[in-house]
C-alpha positions in Angstrom: -97.0 46.0 9.7 -99.1 44.9 7.1 -101.6 42.1 8.2 -104.9 40.1 7.6 -107.5 42.1 9.5 -110.3 39.7 9.0 -110.8 36.2 7.2 -114.2 36.1 5.6 -116.2 33.2 4.0 -119.8 32.6 2.7 -122.2 29.9 1.3 -124.7 30.1 -1.0 -127.9 31.7 0.0 -131.4 32.5 -1.7 -131.5 36.1 -3.2 -133.8 37.1 -5.7 -131.9 40.1 -6.7 -128.9 37.9 -7.7 -128.6 36.7 -11.3 -128.6 33.0 -10.5 -131.3 33.7 -7.6 -128.6 32.8 -5.0 -125.4 34.3 -4.1 -122.2 33.8 -1.8 -121.6 37.6 -1.5 -122.6 37.7 2.3 -119.3 36.5 3.9 -118.8 36.6 7.5 -115.6 36.8 9.5 -114.4 33.6 10.9 -112.1 33.2 13.8 -109.2 30.7 14.3 -107.0 29.0 11.6 -108.6 28.3 8.0 -107.3 26.1 5.5 -106.6 27.5 2.1 -106.3 25.1 -1.0 -105.7 25.8 -4.6 -109.5 27.1 -5.3 -109.9 29.0 -2.1 -110.8 29.0 1.5 -112.4 25.9 3.3 -116.0 27.1 4.1 -116.3 29.6 1.3 -118.5 28.6 -1.7 -118.6 30.1 -5.0 -122.0 30.4 -6.5 -121.6 31.6 -10.0 -118.8 29.3 -11.3 -119.2 30.4 -14.7 -117.7 33.9 -13.9 -116.1 33.6 -10.6 -113.8 30.9 -8.8 -111.1 28.5 -9.8 -107.2 28.8 -9.3 -106.8 32.4 -10.7 -109.7 33.7 -8.4 -109.0 31.5 -5.4 -108.6 34.4 -2.9 -110.1 37.8 -3.1 -108.5 40.6 -1.1 -109.8 44.0 -0.4 -108.1 46.5 2.0 -109.7 47.8 5.0 -108.4 51.5 3.9 -110.5 51.0 0.8 -113.6 50.0 2.6 -113.2 53.3 4.8 -113.0 55.2 1.8 -116.3 53.9 0.3 -117.9 54.1 3.8 -117.0 57.9 3.8 -118.6 58.3 0.5 -121.7 56.4 1.1 -122.1 58.1 4.5 -122.3 54.6 6.1 -120.7 51.7 8.0 -118.7 49.0 6.0 -117.9 46.1 8.0 -115.0 43.8 7.1 -116.0 41.3 4.3 -118.8 43.4 3.1 -117.4 43.7 -0.5 -117.2 40.0 -0.4 -113.6 39.7 0.1 -112.1 36.6 1.5 -109.2 38.7 3.2 -109.6 42.0 4.6 -106.2 43.8 4.9 -104.7 46.3 6.9 -101.4 48.4 6.4 -100.7 47.5 2.7 -101.9 49.4 -0.4 -103.1 46.3 -2.3 -103.9 48.2 -5.4 -100.3 49.5 -5.7 -99.1 45.8 -5.3 -97.7 44.4 -8.6 -99.1 41.7 -10.7 -97.0 38.5 -10.0 -96.1 39.8 -6.2 -96.0 36.9 -3.8 -97.2 37.1 -0.1 -96.6 34.7 2.5 -99.6 34.6 4.9 -99.4 32.0 7.7 -98.2 29.1 5.8 -99.9 29.9 2.8 -98.0 31.3 -0.2 -100.1 33.5 -2.6 -99.5 35.3 -6.0 -101.4 38.2 -7.4 -102.8 37.2 -10.8 -106.1 39.1 -11.3 -108.5 41.9 -10.6 -112.1 42.1 -9.7 -114.6 43.5 -12.1 -117.8 45.0 -10.7 -121.0 43.3 -11.8 -124.8 43.7 -11.4 -124.9 41.5 -8.4 -122.4 43.7 -6.5 -124.6 46.5 -7.3 -127.4 44.9 -6.1 -125.6 43.8 -2.8 -124.6 47.2 -2.2 -128.4 48.3 -2.3 -129.3 45.4 -0.2 -127.1 46.7 2.5 -128.9 49.8 2.6 -126.3 52.0 0.6 -126.7 54.2 -2.4 -126.1 52.0 -5.3 -126.8 54.3 -8.2 -124.3 53.9 -10.9 -122.5 51.7 -8.6 -120.5 49.8 -11.2 -119.6 52.9 -13.0 -118.6 54.5 -9.8 -116.5 51.5 -8.5 -114.8 51.2 -11.9 -113.7 54.8 -12.1 -112.0 54.6 -8.7 -109.8 51.8 -10.0 -108.9 50.4 -6.6 -110.8 46.9 -7.2 -108.5 44.7 -5.0 -106.6 41.8 -6.3 -107.2 38.2 -6.9 -104.6 35.9 -5.8 -103.7 32.3 -6.8 -102.5 29.6 -4.3 -98.9 28.6 -4.8 -98.5 26.8 -1.7 -101.6 25.5 0.4 -101.7 25.8 4.1 -103.4 27.7 6.9 -103.6 31.3 7.7 -106.0 33.6 10.1 -106.9 36.9 11.2 -104.0 38.8 12.7 -101.2 36.9 10.6 -98.7 39.1 9.0 -98.6 39.9 5.3 -94.9 39.3 4.1 -94.1 40.3 0.6 -91.6 37.7 -0.6 -91.2 38.6 -4.2 -91.8 41.7 -6.2 -91.4 41.4 -10.1 -89.5 44.3 -11.8 -92.2 45.2 -14.5 -94.1 47.8 -12.5 -97.5 46.7 -13.5 -99.8 47.4 -10.5 -103.2 45.9 -9.7 -104.7 49.3 -10.6 -102.8 49.3 -14.0 -104.2 45.8 -14.8 -107.7 46.8 -13.9 -107.5 49.9 -16.0 -106.0 47.9 -18.9 -108.9 45.7 -18.8 -111.8 48.0 -18.2 -110.9 51.6 -18.9 -107.9 52.3 -21.4 -107.3 49.0 -23.8 -104.2 50.8 -24.9 -102.5 49.8 -21.7 -103.1 46.2 -22.5 -99.9 46.3 -24.6 -97.6 47.0 -21.5 -99.0 43.5 -19.9 -97.5 41.2 -22.8 -95.2 38.9 -21.1 -96.4 39.0 -17.6 -96.0 35.5 -16.6 -98.4 35.5 -13.5 -101.3 36.9 -15.4 -104.6 34.9 -15.0 -105.9 33.1 -18.0 -108.8 35.3 -18.5 -106.7 38.5 -18.5 -104.1 37.0 -20.5 -106.6 36.0 -23.2 -107.9 39.5 -23.3 -104.6 41.0 -23.7 -103.4 38.6 -26.4 -106.7 39.2 -28.3 -105.8 43.1 -28.2 -102.5 42.9 -29.2 -103.3 40.7 -32.2 -105.6 43.4 -33.4 -102.6 45.7 -33.6 -100.6 43.4 -35.7 
């Protein structure tokens, strides 16, 4: 049964290696019910509001299975939340989920709308954890298993152990991995994303800009 393995939140902490001099990437698991509003989890604070946060990046999800993949490659242990995800999942391939797919978790209704793009702060964070971060952004990008961002359609409460119930799957077939590749690896894929209503505003703008160049 697909479920939430861990709910993780973080607050800004001073970090000389971060672009702003502080970061919220150090997320820790919390127990018990957590309220979720349209901009994210109560107790989780976005540091870099220019590039992160807002309704289209309200909840970031990464699979335990993908953490295990990277742990094997890094030759290290990765704890739930160490990729700065809000929800660490288990039993569901989040990257094969569809853009616009809706999940019921606890009393919260979520919709996949965007993907993570690795940045220099992420690279530095991996190094701070003591892992090999050489060419990290390129390595993470090449894997094309970024984990999705979800918007909150219905606010509510969730907690570790909650089942992930897929209540809607659109019929376009565009996965999280496909969206990531279209935005970061193969721009020719962008044309296949035209008309997907659930896309976040940032992704939609990039796709519309690309399509305009083909006219």
